[in-house]
VODREN-395547 format. One record per residue: residue in three letters; x, y, z of N, C-alpha, C in turn. Coordinates in steps of 0.1 Angstrom, whole numbers, plus 5000, padded with zeros to 4 digits. Example, Ala and Ser with C-alpha at 12.3 -4.5 7.8 and 13.67 -1.06 7.14 Angstrom:
# VODREN-395547
{r:ala	n_x:5132	n_y:4943	n_z:5078	ca_x:5123	ca_y:4955	ca_z:5078	c_x:5132	c_y:4967	c_z:5078}
{r:ser	n_x:5128	n_y:4978	n_z:5071	ca_x:5137	ca_y:4989	ca_z:5071	c_x:5129	c_y:5000	c_z:5079}
This chain:
# VODREN-395547
{r:met	n_x:5475	n_y:0894	n_z:5473	ca_x:5468	ca_y:0885	ca_z:5481	c_x:5477	c_y:0876	c_z:5488}
{r:ser	n_x:5475	n_y:0873	n_z:5500	ca_x:5483	ca_y:0865	ca_z:5509	c_x:5481	c_y:0850	c_z:5506}
{r:asp	n_x:5491	n_y:0842	n_z:5509	ca_x:5489	ca_y:0827	ca_z:5508	c_x:5480	c_y:0822	c_z:5519}
{r:glu	n_x:5476	n_y:0830	n_z:5528	ca_x:5468	ca_y:0826	ca_z:5539	c_x:5453	c_y:0827	c_z:5536}
{r:val	n_x:5450	n_y:0830	n_z:5523	ca_x:5436	ca_y:0831	ca_z:5519	c_x:5429	c_y:0818	c_z:5520}
{r:leu	n_x:5436	n_y:0807	n_z:5518	ca_x:5430	ca_y:0794	ca_z:5519	c_x:5426	c_y:0790	c_z:5534}
{r:leu	n_x:5435	n_y:0794	n_z:5543	ca_x:5432	ca_y:0792	ca_z:5557	c_x:5420	c_y:0801	c_z:5561}
{r:arg	n_x:5419	n_y:0813	n_z:5556	ca_x:5407	ca_y:0821	ca_z:5560	c_x:5395	c_y:0815	c_z:5554}
{r:leu	n_x:5396	n_y:0810	n_z:5541	ca_x:5384	ca_y:0804	ca_z:5535	c_x:5380	c_y:0792	c_z:5543}
{r:ala	n_x:5389	n_y:0784	n_z:5547	ca_x:5386	ca_y:0772	ca_z:5555	c_x:5379	c_y:0776	c_z:5568}
{r:glu	n_x:5383	n_y:0786	n_z:5574	ca_x:5377	ca_y:0791	ca_z:5586	c_x:5363	c_y:0796	c_z:5583}
{r:thr	n_x:5361	n_y:0803	n_z:5572	ca_x:5347	ca_y:0807	ca_z:5568	c_x:5338	c_y:0795	c_z:5566}
{r:ile	n_x:5343	n_y:0785	n_z:5559	ca_x:5335	ca_y:0773	ca_z:5556	c_x:5331	c_y:0767	c_z:5570}
{r:arg	n_x:5341	n_y:0766	n_z:5579	ca_x:5338	ca_y:0760	ca_z:5592	c_x:5327	c_y:0768	c_z:5599}
{r:ala	n_x:5327	n_y:0781	n_z:5598	ca_x:5317	ca_y:0789	ca_z:5605	c_x:5304	c_y:0788	c_z:5598}
{r:arg	n_x:5303	n_y:0784	n_z:5585	ca_x:5291	ca_y:0783	ca_z:5579	c_x:5282	c_y:0771	c_z:5584}
{r:arg	n_x:5289	n_y:0761	n_z:5591	ca_x:5282	ca_y:0750	ca_z:5597	c_x:5270	c_y:0755	c_z:5605}
{r:thr	n_x:5271	n_y:0767	n_z:5611	ca_x:5260	ca_y:0771	ca_z:5620	c_x:5252	c_y:0782	c_z:5613}
{r:ala	n_x:5254	n_y:0785	n_z:5600	ca_x:5246	ca_y:0795	ca_z:5593	c_x:5233	c_y:0789	c_z:5589}
{r:gly	n_x:5223	n_y:0798	n_z:5587	ca_x:5210	ca_y:0793	ca_z:5582	c_x:5212	c_y:0786	c_z:5568}
{r:ala	n_x:5207	n_y:0774	n_z:5567	ca_x:5208	ca_y:0767	ca_z:5554	c_x:5201	c_y:0774	c_z:5543}
{r:asp	n_x:5191	n_y:0782	n_z:5546	ca_x:5184	ca_y:0790	ca_z:5535	c_x:5193	c_y:0801	c_z:5530}
{r:lys	n_x:5203	n_y:0805	n_z:5537	ca_x:5211	ca_y:0816	ca_z:5533	c_x:5226	c_y:0812	c_z:5530}
{r:ser	n_x:5229	n_y:0800	n_z:5531	ca_x:5243	ca_y:0796	ca_z:5529	c_x:5244	c_y:0783	c_z:5520}
{r:tyr	n_x:5249	n_y:0785	n_z:5509	ca_x:5252	ca_y:0774	ca_z:5500	c_x:5262	c_y:0764	c_z:5506}
{r:thr	n_x:5272	n_y:0769	n_z:5513	ca_x:5281	ca_y:0761	ca_z:5520	c_x:5274	c_y:0752	c_z:5530}
{r:arg	n_x:5265	n_y:0758	n_z:5538	ca_x:5258	ca_y:0750	ca_z:5548	c_x:5250	c_y:0739	c_z:5541}
{r:gln	n_x:5243	n_y:0742	n_z:5530	ca_x:5236	ca_y:0732	ca_z:5523	c_x:5245	c_y:0720	c_z:5518}
{r:leu	n_x:5256	n_y:0724	n_z:5514	ca_x:5266	ca_y:0713	ca_z:5510	c_x:5270	c_y:0704	c_z:5522}
{r:leu	n_x:5273	n_y:0711	n_z:5532	ca_x:5278	ca_y:0704	ca_z:5544	c_x:5266	c_y:0695	c_z:5550}
{r:asp	n_x:5254	n_y:0700	n_z:5550	ca_x:5243	ca_y:0693	ca_z:5554	c_x:5240	c_y:0680	c_z:5546}
{r:ala	n_x:5244	n_y:0681	n_z:5533	ca_x:5241	ca_y:0670	ca_z:5524	c_x:5252	c_y:0659	c_z:5526}
{r:gly	n_x:5262	n_y:0662	n_z:5533	ca_x:5272	ca_y:0651	ca_z:5536	c_x:5284	c_y:0650	c_z:5527}
{r:pro	n_x:5294	n_y:0642	n_z:5531	ca_x:5306	ca_y:0641	ca_z:5523	c_x:5304	c_y:0636	c_z:5509}
{r:glu	n_x:5294	n_y:0627	n_z:5507	ca_x:5292	ca_y:0621	ca_z:5494	c_x:5288	c_y:0632	c_z:5484}
{r:arg	n_x:5279	n_y:0641	n_z:5488	ca_x:5275	ca_y:0652	ca_z:5479	c_x:5286	c_y:0662	c_z:5477}
{r:cys	n_x:5294	n_y:0665	n_z:5488	ca_x:5305	ca_y:0674	ca_z:5487	c_x:5316	c_y:0668	c_z:5477}
{r:ala	n_x:5318	n_y:0655	n_z:5478	ca_x:5328	ca_y:0648	ca_z:5469	c_x:5323	c_y:0649	c_z:5454}
{r:lys	n_x:5310	n_y:0647	n_z:5452	ca_x:5304	ca_y:0648	ca_z:5439	c_x:5306	c_y:0662	c_z:5433}
{r:lys	n_x:5304	n_y:0672	n_z:5441	ca_x:5306	ca_y:0686	ca_z:5436	c_x:5320	c_y:0688	c_z:5433}
{r:leu	n_x:5329	n_y:0683	n_z:5442	ca_x:5344	ca_y:0684	ca_z:5439	c_x:5347	c_y:0678	c_z:5426}
{r:gly	n_x:5342	n_y:0666	n_z:5423	ca_x:5345	ca_y:0659	ca_z:5410	c_x:5340	c_y:0667	c_z:5399}
{r:glu	n_x:5328	n_y:0673	n_z:5400	ca_x:5323	ca_y:0682	ca_z:5389	c_x:5332	c_y:0694	c_z:5386}
{r:glu	n_x:5336	n_y:0700	n_z:5397	ca_x:5345	ca_y:0711	ca_z:5396	c_x:5359	c_y:0707	c_z:5390}
{r:ala	n_x:5363	n_y:0695	n_z:5394	ca_x:5376	ca_y:0690	ca_z:5388	c_x:5375	c_y:0689	c_z:5373}
{r:val	n_x:5364	n_y:0683	n_z:5368	ca_x:5362	ca_y:0681	ca_z:5354	c_x:5362	c_y:0695	c_z:5347}
{r:glu	n_x:5354	n_y:0705	n_z:5353	ca_x:5353	ca_y:0718	ca_z:5347	c_x:5367	c_y:0725	c_z:5347}
{r:thr	n_x:5375	n_y:0722	n_z:5357	ca_x:5389	ca_y:0728	ca_z:5357	c_x:5397	c_y:0722	c_z:5346}
{r:val	n_x:5396	n_y:0709	n_z:5344	ca_x:5404	ca_y:0702	ca_z:5334	c_x:5400	c_y:0708	c_z:5320}
{r:ile	n_x:5387	n_y:0709	n_z:5318	ca_x:5382	ca_y:0714	ca_z:5305	c_x:5387	c_y:0729	c_z:5303}
{r:ala	n_x:5387	n_y:0737	n_z:5313	ca_x:5392	ca_y:0751	ca_z:5312	c_x:5407	c_y:0750	c_z:5310}
{r:gly	n_x:5414	n_y:0741	n_z:5316	ca_x:5428	ca_y:0740	ca_z:5314	c_x:5433	c_y:0737	c_z:5300}
{r:val	n_x:5424	n_y:0730	n_z:5293	ca_x:5429	ca_y:0726	ca_z:5279	c_x:5422	c_y:0734	c_z:5268}
{r:ser	n_x:5410	n_y:0740	n_z:5271	ca_x:5404	ca_y:0746	ca_z:5260	c_x:5397	c_y:0760	c_z:5263}
{r:glu	n_x:5400	n_y:0766	n_z:5274	ca_x:5393	ca_y:0779	ca_z:5277	c_x:5404	c_y:0789	c_z:5280}
{r:ser	n_x:5399	n_y:0801	n_z:5283	ca_x:5408	ca_y:0812	ca_z:5286	c_x:5415	c_y:0811	c_z:5299}
{r:asp	n_x:5425	n_y:0818	n_z:5301	ca_x:5432	ca_y:0819	ca_z:5314	c_x:5423	c_y:0823	c_z:5325}
{r:asp	n_x:5414	n_y:0833	n_z:5322	ca_x:5404	ca_y:0838	ca_z:5332	c_x:5395	c_y:0827	c_z:5336}
{r:ala	n_x:5390	n_y:0819	n_z:5326	ca_x:5381	ca_y:0808	ca_z:5329	c_x:5388	c_y:0797	c_z:5338}
{r:leu	n_x:5401	n_y:0795	n_z:5335	ca_x:5409	ca_y:0785	ca_z:5343	c_x:5410	c_y:0790	c_z:5357}
{r:arg	n_x:5413	n_y:0803	n_z:5359	ca_x:5415	ca_y:0808	ca_z:5372	c_x:5402	c_y:0807	c_z:5380}
{r:ala	n_x:5390	n_y:0810	n_z:5374	ca_x:5377	ca_y:0809	ca_z:5380	c_x:5374	c_y:0795	c_z:5384}
{r:glu	n_x:5377	n_y:0785	n_z:5375	ca_x:5374	ca_y:0771	ca_z:5378	c_x:5383	c_y:0766	c_z:5389}
{r:ala	n_x:5396	n_y:0770	n_z:5389	ca_x:5405	ca_y:0766	ca_z:5399	c_x:5401	c_y:0771	c_z:5413}
{r:ala	n_x:5396	n_y:0783	n_z:5413	ca_x:5390	ca_y:0788	ca_z:5426	c_x:5379	c_y:0780	c_z:5431}
{r:asp	n_x:5370	n_y:0777	n_z:5421	ca_x:5358	ca_y:0768	ca_z:5425	c_x:5363	c_y:0755	c_z:5430}
{r:leu	n_x:5373	n_y:0749	n_z:5424	ca_x:5378	ca_y:0736	ca_z:5428	c_x:5384	c_y:0737	c_z:5442}
{r:leu	n_x:5392	n_y:0747	n_z:5445	ca_x:5397	ca_y:0748	ca_z:5458	c_x:5387	c_y:0750	c_z:5469}
{r:tyr	n_x:5376	n_y:0758	n_z:5466	ca_x:5365	ca_y:0760	ca_z:5475	c_x:5359	c_y:0746	c_z:5478}
{r:his	n_x:5356	n_y:0739	n_z:5468	ca_x:5349	ca_y:0726	ca_z:5470	c_x:5357	c_y:0716	c_z:5476}
{r:leu	n_x:5370	n_y:0716	n_z:5474	ca_x:5380	ca_y:0708	ca_z:5482	c_x:5379	c_y:0711	c_z:5497}
{r:leu	n_x:5379	n_y:0724	n_z:5500	ca_x:5378	ca_y:0728	ca_z:5514	c_x:5365	c_y:0724	c_z:5520}
{r:val	n_x:5354	n_y:0725	n_z:5513	ca_x:5341	ca_y:0720	ca_z:5518	c_x:5341	c_y:0705	c_z:5521}
{r:leu	n_x:5347	n_y:0697	n_z:5512	ca_x:5348	ca_y:0683	ca_z:5514	c_x:5356	c_y:0680	c_z:5527}
{r:leu	n_x:5368	n_y:0687	n_z:5528	ca_x:5376	ca_y:0685	ca_z:5540	c_x:5368	c_y:0688	c_z:5552}
{r:glu	n_x:5361	n_y:0699	n_z:5552	ca_x:5353	ca_y:0702	ca_z:5564	c_x:5342	c_y:0692	c_z:5567}
{r:ala	n_x:5335	n_y:0687	n_z:5556	ca_x:5325	ca_y:0677	ca_z:5558	c_x:5331	c_y:0664	c_z:5564}
{r:arg	n_x:5343	n_y:0661	n_z:5561	ca_x:5350	ca_y:0649	ca_z:5567	c_x:5357	c_y:0652	c_z:5580}
{r:gly	n_x:5357	n_y:0665	n_z:5584	ca_x:5364	ca_y:0669	ca_z:5597	c_x:5379	c_y:0669	c_z:5596}
{r:ile	n_x:5384	n_y:0671	n_z:5584	ca_x:5399	ca_y:0672	ca_z:5582	c_x:5403	c_y:0687	c_z:5581}
{r:ala	n_x:5412	n_y:0691	n_z:5589	ca_x:5417	ca_y:0705	ca_z:5589	c_x:5426	c_y:0707	c_z:5577}
{r:leu	n_x:5425	n_y:0719	n_z:5571	ca_x:5434	ca_y:0723	ca_z:5560	c_x:5448	c_y:0722	c_z:5565}
{r:ser	n_x:5451	n_y:0726	n_z:5578	ca_x:5464	ca_y:0726	ca_z:5583	c_x:5470	c_y:0712	c_z:5583}
{r:asp	n_x:5462	n_y:0702	n_z:5584	ca_x:5467	ca_y:0688	ca_z:5583	c_x:5471	c_y:0684	c_z:5569}
{r:val	n_x:5464	n_y:0689	n_z:5559	ca_x:5467	ca_y:0687	ca_z:5545	c_x:5480	c_y:0695	c_z:5542}
{r:leu	n_x:5481	n_y:0707	n_z:5547	ca_x:5493	ca_y:0715	ca_z:5544	c_x:5505	c_y:0708	c_z:5551}
{r:ala	n_x:5504	n_y:0702	n_z:5562	ca_x:5515	ca_y:0695	ca_z:5569	c_x:5520	c_y:0683	c_z:5560}
{r:val	n_x:5510	n_y:0676	n_z:5554	ca_x:5514	ca_y:0666	ca_z:5545	c_x:5523	c_y:0672	c_z:5533}
{r:leu	n_x:5518	n_y:0683	n_z:5527	ca_x:5525	ca_y:0689	ca_z:5517	c_x:5539	c_y:0694	c_z:5521}
{r:glu	n_x:5540	n_y:0699	n_z:5533	ca_x:5552	ca_y:0704	ca_z:5539	c_x:5562	c_y:0692	c_z:5540}
{r:gly	n_x:5557	n_y:0681	n_z:5544	ca_x:5566	ca_y:0669	ca_z:5546	c_x:5571	c_y:0664	c_z:5532}
{r:arg	n_x:5562	n_y:0665	n_z:5522	ca_x:5566	ca_y:0661	ca_z:5509	c_x:5576	c_y:0670	c_z:5503}
{r:ser	n_x:5576	n_y:0683	n_z:5506	ca_x:5585	ca_y:0692	ca_z:5500	c_x:5599	c_y:0690	c_z:5504}
{r:ala	n_x:5601	n_y:0682	n_z:5514	ca_x:5615	ca_y:0679	ca_z:5519	c_x:5623	c_y:0670	c_z:5510}
{r:gln	n_x:5616	n_y:0663	n_z:5500	ca_x:5622	ca_y:0654	ca_z:5491	c_x:5618	c_y:0657	c_z:5477}
{r:ser	n_x:5625	n_y:0651	n_z:5468	ca_x:5621	ca_y:0653	ca_z:5454	c_x:5608	c_y:0647	c_z:5451}
{r:gly	n_x:5601	n_y:0652	n_z:5441	ca_x:5588	ca_y:0647	ca_z:5437	c_x:5588	c_y:0633	c_z:5433}
{r:leu	n_x:5599	n_y:0629	n_z:5426	ca_x:5599	ca_y:0615	ca_z:5422	c_x:5602	c_y:0605	c_z:5433}
{r:ala	n_x:5610	n_y:0609	n_z:5443	ca_x:5613	ca_y:0601	ca_z:5455	c_x:5600	c_y:0600	c_z:5463}
{r:glu	n_x:5593	n_y:0611	n_z:5465	ca_x:5581	ca_y:0611	ca_z:5473	c_x:5571	c_y:0602	c_z:5467}
{r:lys	n_x:5569	n_y:0603	n_z:5453	ca_x:5559	ca_y:0595	ca_z:5447	c_x:5563	c_y:0580	c_z:5448}
{r:ala	n_x:5575	n_y:0577	n_z:5446	ca_x:5580	ca_y:0563	ca_z:5448	c_x:5577	c_y:0558	c_z:5462}
{r:ala	n_x:5580	n_y:0566	n_z:5472	ca_x:5577	ca_y:0562	ca_z:5486	c_x:5562	c_y:0560	c_z:5488}
{r:arg	n_x:5554	n_y:0568	n_z:5483	ca_x:5539	ca_y:0567	ca_z:5484	c_x:5535	c_y:0554	c_z:5477}
{r:asn	n_x:5540	n_y:0551	n_z:5465	ca_x:5536	ca_y:0540	ca_z:5457	c_x:5540	c_y:0527	c_z:5464}
{r:ser	n_x:5552	n_y:0527	n_z:5470	ca_x:5557	ca_y:0515	ca_z:5477	c_x:5549	c_y:0513	c_z:5490}
{r:gly	n_x:5544	n_y:0523	n_z:5496	ca_x:5536	ca_y:0522	ca_z:5508	c_x:5522	c_y:0517	c_z:5504}
{r:glu	n_x:5517	n_y:0521	n_z:5493	ca_x:5504	ca_y:0516	ca_z:5488	c_x:5504	c_y:0501	c_z:5484}
{r:ala	n_x:5516	n_y:0497	n_z:5479	ca_x:5518	ca_y:0483	ca_z:5475	c_x:5518	c_y:0475	c_z:5488}
{r:gly	n_x:5525	n_y:0480	n_z:5498	ca_x:5525	ca_y:0472	ca_z:5511	c_x:5512	c_y:0471	c_z:5517}
{r:lys	n_x:5503	n_y:0481	n_z:5516	ca_x:5490	ca_y:0481	ca_z:5521	c_x:5482	c_y:0470	c_z:5514}
{r:ala	n_x:5483	n_y:0470	n_z:5501	ca_x:5475	ca_y:0460	ca_z:5493	c_x:5479	c_y:0446	c_z:5496}
{r:ser	n_x:5492	n_y:0443	n_z:5498	ca_x:5496	ca_y:0430	ca_z:5501	c_x:5495	c_y:0426	c_z:5515}
{r:gly	n_x:5493	n_y:0436	n_z:5524	ca_x:5493	ca_y:0433	ca_z:5539	c_x:5480	c_y:0431	c_z:5545}
């Protein structure tokens, strides 16, 4: 499987905006708005955590797939392209994880005091 599967899935989710709501779970989520999409993402995150600490590898793989799907639905609901998120990750990969985290934390502190 190619690493482009997420890009294809994001395109499919975008296309579901025009699908019949009676035939598309994705369309139902999108129609419910970002708040509902975020709630589903949170539920899937919890299920992924539980699978990560107490279930089989197969269960974790399945929950991780659900989590990624629901993240992509939330991004679509908010009008944020997956390519934009990937660009952020690409920028972060140019530095060490600790340096990147420190830079983000100092930026957040500046926002809070500014």
